[in-house]
Phi, psi and omega in degrees: 000318178297323179296320179296320181293329181284322184285332182298311177297325180298314179297322179295319179295317179299318179296321178296318179297316180298320179295317179296318179295321178296323178293318178300315180296317180297316178295324179297314178295326177292320178300319184261027185301329184290342185283332193290330177295321178293317179297325178298323178292314183298319189262008178230330185283145181295333180302335184248037182298322179299316179297323181292321178295317178297322179300316179300315178298320179294319179297317178298316179297317180297319180297317180294316180292322179297321177292320181294320184265004174057054177294149176209142176242136181248078181279000173268009175237155179289158179299147182252154181294123178211101191301312182299317180294320180294322177298317179296321180297307188279319178296319178297317182293321177295318177297322177300316178298321179293315181298316181295326184282321188245331182259313181056049174255111191300321183295322177294317179299317180294322178297316179298320180301312182294317181292315179295325178294323176294324174298320179296318178298332180296346178281351178239005182243145175303133185308320181295317178293323181296315179296320180293333182268004180304323176303331178297317178295321180294325178294319178298317177297320182294340178292335179300157187286060176291333179303317179294318180290322177295322177300325183279310188273322182260333187301318184296304179298328180291319178295318180296316180297315180299313181296322180294318179295317179297317179300313181294322178295319177293325179296320177296332179274005178093008178248094189247012185260005183259122181267170181298315181299320179297318179295317180297316181295316180297314182295322176295321187292337182248010185233040180274059179227159182250066179234161181284033180253352174280154190304311185283318181296330178293331177294317179294309180297319179295323178297317177297318180298315183296318180294317179296316179297322178299318181291314181296319180281352179057053177257146184285149173270096183222193183296322179295324177297320178298322177297318178296319179298319178295318179297321178296316179297318178296320179295321176297320179295318182294318179294324177291324177299315178297321179299313181296319180299316179295319179297320180293316180297314182288313186280326185258308183290311180274354178057040178245072185298320180296318179297321178298319178294325182289324184268354184300309183295309178302321179297314181296314181294317180299314178298320180294317180296317179299315180297319180293320178297319178295321179297318178297318178299320178291321179301323183287354172280343179279152177290151178289138180283123180284141180214114179276096183290345182264003181297124182289150180295338181291348178288347178288164176297158182292160179303147182234100179296323181292328178293319177299318179295319178298318180299315181299312182294316184294315181293320177297318179296318178294327176296323177290329181281346184301126178222117180287162177298130181297140180261130177256151186271174179283131182275326177057020180224033187273306186227129172268097190292135173231148182230162176303156185299329182278353172261108180272107184242126178244133182296135176228085188307145178289157178287157181304320181290328176293320178293321179297322179298319179287326178298324181299329185253021170068040172287143177274331180197149178215119184229136177241140181227144165266134185227156169224141178207112186056238179260012177266145175208157180163204180232155184219131178244132178241114181249117183257134180197152173262004177232142182293339184298332181277353179254161186200178173269118185297345180306321181292327177295318178300320180293324178299325179275013173088010180267142178266138178274105179278328181196150179208116181205158182286148178224129183270104178284319178212165181306330181248020185214103176242145179235160174260110181267140185233129174262126186241155175210168176268173185297328182270000179058034179264346182214148180231153177224166174238148176217162177206151176207160174201168177248136187220132170246184180293336183248349191211151175229134180210151173264358187264120180296325178298321177299319179298318182290318182297335177296331180286349179289337181294160182292335180235083180301145181264165174278129179240157177235129169272118179255113182238121185239129175241118180274156182281356179208181179276136182227144177273117183292346181282351181286145179297325181299313182291321179295323176296320178296316178302316180296321180296317179293317178302314181295323178295316178298317180299316179298317181292323178294321182288345176285340184284000000 
């Protein structure tokens, strides 16, 4: 009878604790509610198949390590005081509110969500185990599409630096007639694959490998580890530099373009494997991280009812403070487009849902035209904006309309004018089309999306136009006729921009 009287309050207390923890979790998910629509896209859309495959691998690794290290969560107890975890919870959440209000970059918000959530879990995990499991949180963050963002934000300066070094190196070897643009076009032309052998993508893949190896080898994340990470990144850059140099020598100097395409994949994979092997060797120079798997959970600080109450109030308050970045609409009154007399262009207004999509990302104007010029015909979309968010890579638009991307590579129309030409087909491969696009400001033309974004880093961002052209049939960009048409459109856009 005495045992029954003792167990009844215990069960009641456990139920109270579980209810309080459930409330904390619910409020936490409510605070980060804006992230889940983005995560649903990343983990379900075919465009992010690579990220989804990596996610499966990360989940399997986490499950194996959790079983090996005997992870346990005590959600029938109140959260315990853990300073490092609490700092991650509150600093991350405040940063999330700032990012959502002023930056609205989904990948950053999702990264903060995963890291701050790991901080929250640390209030129910033994501190030593929590610190040892930090690589798991970093791997989950790394699954996000950083490769695409790195390609955009880091890719451009990295490509320019690589091409410049290769050019200077060839000049020292007595080969001085190859320019940076030629190297960029050649390297783009033979590297249309989605493997970790391209320079920027290897950084993303390599970062995931290094974090996973660190966790498996049980090495500490400290200053020495950061030095190893920097050395690994430099080694990846050097191997990619060697790859580009070999491709230029084979494809441009020796004029063996087919051979360059054949050796591109083996060179990239070989360089990546060598860099990863060197990283593992360096990691093993670090001491093994000690982890007492037998440490009892009772060694933690006692339950803190007041900490649970503070968490509930604080998370609820931050949820009320959440304010997304304000969305501005499409002005549609920016430029009254005019074209040369020999380009017959008729306005073909965009559909309401297409306009709403552009309004969401702050486009100043979006105009579509049907055109004919000599024996060329097709459609052309001009999207004007002073922010990179309203611009995009048109390949995804073509795929949305059911067209398959058969090929996509840069083409040099003139020394200062490159376009991205796209070969399209239908699902049954019964018909083919050609498309081309570029980004243009009053002073510059580029086919590189990263260049367009980097222009917004300046204190006075310029107005840019995304020029996207879809022809009614397949066209060879090497023909003088098509190149003349590209120049005519470029000059027309420049004249209209200079009128503003």
